[in-house]
C-alpha positions as CSV (number, residue, x, y, z in Angstrom):
1,M,0.0,0.0,0.0
2,S,1.3,3.5,-0.7
3,D,2.0,6.3,1.7
4,K,-1.0,8.3,0.4
5,S,-3.7,9.1,2.9
6,L,-7.3,8.1,2.5
7,T,-8.7,11.1,0.8
8,H,-12.4,10.2,1.3
9,L,-12.1,10.4,5.1
10,D,-12.0,13.7,7.1
11,E,-9.7,14.1,10.2
12,K,-12.3,12.3,12.3
13,G,-12.6,9.4,10.0
14,R,-16.0,10.3,8.6
15,P,-16.6,9.8,4.9
16,H,-17.0,12.7,2.5
17,M,-16.8,13.2,-1.2
18,V,-13.4,14.7,-2.3
19,E,-13.5,18.3,-3.6
20,V,-12.3,18.2,-7.2
21,G,-13.4,21.7,-8.2
22,E,-9.9,23.1,-8.5
23,K,-8.7,20.3,-10.8
24,I,-8.5,20.9,-14.5
25,D,-10.6,19.0,-17.0
26,Q,-8.8,16.2,-18.6
27,K,-9.7,13.4,-21.0
28,R,-10.0,10.3,-18.8
29,T,-10.3,6.7,-20.0
30,A,-10.4,3.5,-18.1
31,W,-10.5,-0.1,-19.2
32,A,-11.7,-3.1,-17.0
33,R,-12.3,-6.8,-17.6
34,G,-13.9,-9.8,-15.8
35,E,-15.0,-13.3,-16.5
36,I,-17.8,-15.7,-15.7
37,Y,-17.1,-19.4,-15.9
38,L,-19.9,-21.5,-17.3
39,Q,-20.6,-25.1,-18.1
40,K,-20.1,-26.3,-21.7
41,E,-23.9,-26.9,-22.1
42,T,-24.7,-23.4,-21.0
43,L,-22.2,-21.9,-23.4
44,E,-23.9,-24.0,-26.2
45,L,-27.3,-22.6,-25.3
46,I,-25.9,-19.0,-25.3
47,S,-24.3,-19.6,-28.7
48,A,-27.5,-21.0,-30.0
49,N,-29.5,-18.0,-28.5
50,A,-31.5,-20.5,-26.6
51,I,-31.6,-19.0,-23.2
52,K,-35.2,-18.2,-22.3
53,K,-34.5,-14.7,-21.1
54,G,-33.0,-13.7,-24.4
55,N,-29.7,-12.9,-26.1
56,V,-27.3,-13.1,-23.1
57,L,-24.3,-11.3,-24.8
58,N,-26.4,-8.4,-26.0
59,I,-28.4,-7.9,-22.8
60,A,-25.2,-8.1,-20.7
61,E,-23.6,-5.4,-22.8
62,T,-26.7,-3.2,-22.4
63,A,-26.6,-3.8,-18.6
64,G,-23.1,-2.8,-18.5
65,I,-23.7,0.4,-20.3
66,M,-26.6,1.3,-18.0
67,A,-24.5,0.5,-14.9
68,A,-21.6,2.7,-16.0
69,K,-24.1,5.6,-16.4
70,K,-25.5,5.1,-12.8
71,T,-22.1,4.5,-11.0
72,W,-22.3,7.8,-9.1
73,D,-25.8,6.7,-7.8
74,L,-24.6,3.2,-6.6
75,I,-21.2,4.0,-5.2
76,P,-21.5,6.5,-2.3
77,L,-18.4,8.6,-2.8
78,C,-18.2,8.6,-6.6
79,H,-18.8,12.0,-8.3
80,P,-21.4,12.2,-11.0
81,L,-19.7,12.4,-14.3
82,T,-20.7,13.3,-17.8
83,L,-19.4,10.2,-19.7
84,T,-18.4,10.8,-23.3
85,G,-18.1,7.2,-24.3
86,I,-19.1,3.8,-23.0
87,K,-18.1,0.5,-24.7
88,V,-19.0,-2.9,-23.2
89,K,-18.1,-6.1,-25.0
90,A,-19.2,-9.6,-24.1
91,S,-17.2,-12.4,-25.7
92,L,-17.5,-16.1,-25.6
93,M,-14.5,-18.0,-24.2
94,D,-13.9,-21.8,-24.2
95,N,-15.0,-22.0,-20.5
96,G,-17.2,-18.8,-20.1
97,I,-17.8,-15.3,-21.1
98,A,-15.3,-12.4,-20.8
99,I,-16.7,-8.8,-20.3
100,E,-14.5,-5.8,-21.2
101,S,-15.4,-2.1,-20.8
102,C,-13.8,1.1,-21.9
103,I,-15.3,4.3,-20.4
104,S,-14.2,7.8,-21.1
105,C,-15.1,11.4,-20.0
106,I,-13.7,14.8,-20.0
107,G,-13.7,15.8,-16.4
108,K,-11.8,16.4,-13.2
109,T,-11.8,12.8,-11.9
110,G,-11.3,9.3,-13.4
111,V,-13.6,6.8,-14.6
112,E,-12.1,3.6,-13.1
113,M,-15.3,3.0,-11.0
114,E,-17.5,3.3,-14.0
115,A,-15.4,0.8,-16.0
116,L,-15.5,-1.6,-13.1
117,Q,-19.2,-1.1,-12.5
118,A,-20.0,-1.8,-16.1
119,V,-18.1,-5.1,-16.0
120,S,-19.6,-6.2,-12.7
121,S,-23.2,-5.5,-13.7
122,A,-22.7,-7.2,-17.0
123,L,-21.3,-10.3,-15.3
124,L,-24.3,-10.3,-12.8
125,T,-26.6,-10.0,-15.7
126,V,-25.0,-13.1,-17.3
127,Y,-25.5,-15.0,-14.0
128,D,-29.1,-13.9,-13.7
129,M,-29.9,-15.0,-17.2
130,C,-28.3,-18.3,-16.9
131,K,-29.0,-19.3,-13.3
132,A,-31.9,-21.6,-14.3
133,V,-29.7,-23.9,-16.4
134,D,-26.3,-23.5,-14.7
135,K,-26.0,-24.0,-10.9
136,E,-22.1,-23.9,-11.0
137,M,-21.4,-20.5,-12.4
138,E,-18.5,-18.6,-11.0
139,I,-17.6,-15.0,-11.5
140,G,-13.9,-14.5,-11.8
141,S,-11.4,-11.8,-11.4
142,I,-12.8,-8.3,-12.1
143,R,-10.0,-5.9,-12.5
144,L,-8.9,-2.5,-13.8
145,Q,-6.7,-3.1,-16.8
146,E,-5.5,0.5,-17.5
147,K,-6.4,4.1,-16.9
148,R,-5.2,7.3,-18.6
149,K,-5.6,11.0,-18.4
150,E,-4.6,13.4,-21.1
151,N,-4.7,17.2,-21.2
152,V,-7.4,18.5,-23.3
153,T,-6.5,21.0,-26.1
154,L,-9.2,23.5,-27.1
């Protein structure tokens, strides 16, 4: 762990949202990824678009997009951001589904939580859609892959 103090706690340990008003606007982008492991038979049903709740990959991607937009409302100390781009991709793997997100904004704080929230909600959507046919699903590692900030030129 780094030597940085926890900026979301005041001197008495109470939570607060960090003041970012003095920071400059920058282009901020974050990428996240996670997996859900499924039985072979479940993957075959998904590939054949035979899951009764609908197209698993498309609905998971849509859920991820919706979740990224609501992150500030779900995570108590996240700032509301005006997102400029949201990409969520669900891909079949040999043993499950991978979800990847790329979120961007021009703002004063990063979009890591939005990228992670998109992946998490997309994975939970896959779980919900497949729970009737697969009792052994397992959500794997959800991780931030990269984040960047760049100065904005006007």
